[in-house]
N, C-alpha and C positions, 0 to 999 in steps of 0.2 A: 516423285509425288506419291503419297500414300494412297491405298485403295479408297479410303473414306473420302479423301480430298478429290480424287478423280471422279467418284460417283457424284459427289456434291456439285462439282463444277459441270458435270454433264447435265444435271437437271436445272441448275439455275445459278447465275452469277449477276453481280451488279444490283441495281435497285429494282427488284421485281415488283415491289408495291407501286412504284411510279409507273411502271409499264401497265399494270392493271388499271390504275387511275386514268392513264391515257386512253386505254381501250374503252373504259367506261364513258369518258367524255366523247369519244368518236361515235359511240353507240347512242348518245343522248341520254345516258343514265346519270341522274343527280346523285353524286356521292354523298351529299349531306342527308339524303332520305332513302338511300339504297336499302333494298330488302334482301333476305336470304334467297328468295326466288329469282331476283334479278342477278345476284352474284353467281347462281348455280352453273350457268354455262362455262364459267371460268374457274371457279374455286374448287370444283370436283375434278382435280387435275390427274385423272387416271383414265384408263380405257373405258369407253362408253359413258364417262362422266356421271352426271346425276342419276340417270336411270340405273346404272350399276350400283350406286350407293343405296338407292331405294330398294332394289331387289335384295341386296345383302341385309339391309335393316329389317326387311320383312321377316327374316329368319332368326332375328336375334331376340332372346327372351329377357329384354331389359325391363327393369321395374323402376318406377319413380324414386329418385334419391340415390340410386346406385352410382358407383364410381367406375368409369369405363376408361380403358386405355386404347388409344389409336397409335399403332406403331407404323411410322412412315406417313405422318399426317399431312404432308404436302402443304397446300395453301389453306387447309382447315375446313373446307366446305363440308366434308362428311362429318367431322366432329361437331360442327355447329348444327347441322341437320339432326343428328342423333340426339344431341343435348336438348334441342327444342322439342323434337318429336316425342321423346320418352321422359322428359322432365328429369334428366339425370345430369351428372357432372362428367366431363370428358377431359382427360389429359392427353395431349398429343406430343409425340416426339419424332423428330425428323433429322436426317443427316445433313440437309441442305440449309445452311444458315439464312440465305436470302428468302427462302420459303417460310421459315419460322418467323422472321421479321415481318413479312407480309401477312402471315396468318394472324399474328397478334394485333397488327394494325387493323386488319379487317374485323377482328373481334370488337375493337373499340368503335369501329365505324357503325356496327350494327348493335352495339350495346350488350355484348355477350361476355364481357370480361369475367364476370362472376361465375359463369357456368362452364367456360372453356378456356384452357390455357395451353401454350405450346412452348417447347424448349428444344434446343439442339442436342442431339445425342444419337448413338448407334444402337440399333436393335439387337446387335450381338453382345451388348454389354449395357443393360438398362440401368439407369441411375435411380432405381426405386427399391423400396424395402420388399422383403418377402411377403407374399399374400396381401398385397396392397389393393388389388382391384377386384371388382365383382364380375368383370368380363373384359375381353379384349378382342381386337380385330386388326387385320392388316390387309390393305387393298393394293394389289399389283406392286408390291415392294420386293418380294423375295427373288424376283428375276435378277436383282443386283446384289444378292446376299451370298458371299462365297462360303460361309460356314453355316449351313442351314441347321445343323444340329445345335450349334451355340445359340442361334437366333430363337429356335423353338424351345430350347431349355430355359432361356431367359424369360420368354413369354410364360412358360409353365411356372417358373419360380415366383413371378410377381402376381400371379392370379390366386385368389382364394380357393380353397377346396369347394368343388361344385360349380365353379365359374365356367362360363362358356368361352370358347375361342373360335374365331372364324378367320378364314384365309382365302383370298382370291388371288389367282396368278395365271399367267400364260405358261402352262407347262410345256415341256418338250414333246413334240410329236414324234411319230415313228418314220416319217418320210424323208428325213435328212436335215441338213443344216438350214436354219432359217435365213431368209433373205434379209439383208440390212440396207439402209438404216431402219431402226425400229425405235419406239419411244424410249426404251431403256438402254439402247446402245446404237451408236452410229455404224460400228463396224464389227460387232461381236465381242469387243473387249469389254470387260466388266459385266458380262452376262453369264448367269449361272442357272440356266433353266434345268428343271428336273422333270422326269416323267411323273405323271400323277401317282402311279403306284409307288414310286420311290418317295414321294412326299408323304403318302400314307404311312410308309414304314418309318420315316423320320418323325412324324407326329407320334407314332407308337413308341419310338425310342425315348422321346421326351417325356412320355407318361400319359399322353392324352388317350381318352377312350371314347366310345360311342361316335366314331368318326363317320360322318356322312359325306359322300362325294357327289357333287352335282356337275354334270357336263354343261358348260355355258357357251360352248363354241358357236352355236347357231345365233345366239343373241349378239355376240360380239361381231360375227361376220355381217349380220344384218346392219348393225350400227356403223361399222366401217364403210360398208357399201352405200349406206345412206349419205354419209359424209362425202364420199367420192362423187355421188350423183349431184349433190348440191354444188360442189366445186366445179364440176363439168358444166353446170348451168349458170355459173357465175353468181350463185346465191349463197355462198359461204357467209355466215353471220359475221358482223364486225366484232362482236364480243364473244369469244370462245376459246377453248383450249389451244386451238391451232396458233393463236397469237404467241403463246409461250414456246411452242414447238419451233417457231421460226420459219425460215424460207424452205426448209426441208420438209415441212408438214405434209404437203401433198404426196411426196414419195414415201414418207413414213407411214401414212395411212394406207396407201396402196399396198405396201409390203405387208403391213399387219393383216390386211384382208387376204392377200395371196397366201401367206403362211398358213392361215387357218384352212383355207380352201384346199391347199395341197397337203395338209396333214403334217406340216412342219412345226406348228405350235398347236397347243391344245388347251384353250381356256377352261378353267375349272374352279369350283368353289368347294371348300372343306369347312364343315361345321363339326365341332367336337367339344369335349368337356374335360376339365381337370377333376379326377375322382375326389 
């Protein structure tokens, strides 16, 4: 099995859209009238979910009408939120075909086909022309990217001069090997975490400048601990990311929190610019 296939299968197989619809029905959400706000607990399928997307969006200098790229777009929640918030157009690309299928169907469900579109592809070899986008971002994707230099070089290539690029990830901490399973890897295979300082150097090699680094560990630890508390009280929501994480979700969330607390992972955000 290729690296791309292994990563894709890790994140999602089968009819993901039907699983989302089933969770909506169990939560009493009417699919025919669903809103972005109602979808948010599920379709921001990354660490901390919608709050993390909003925090990132707060730092993005997007203007109405611009064309933005989401690399590793998942189920499409961030792209839809950003398109509506900034009145811009967003293209999303993701390596996991069942996610892309679900993302496009969710677009149709909320009537956003004209503003947002998704396709299957690999961030290490983007199917876009040079200087096609006014800005780009990637949320918690790079932990599964073996060739970070190729990934960042491709992002740089497809951005216009002066465009922004933002990246969030769980970096590698200083305290040793992370505990598994984690959202991006059950046993450590397919994981390519880098220390934040090394990511800065990789961004510089790609050509990015004005690199700003924000430590987000406290926010992620708080979010994970909140999820653990709800689970221990039997108050885990019916509709949420844990549905797609499956039966291992409680262990995954506990390990994610423990790794941050022990300094094994280091959540961080990077904002930079293409000259």
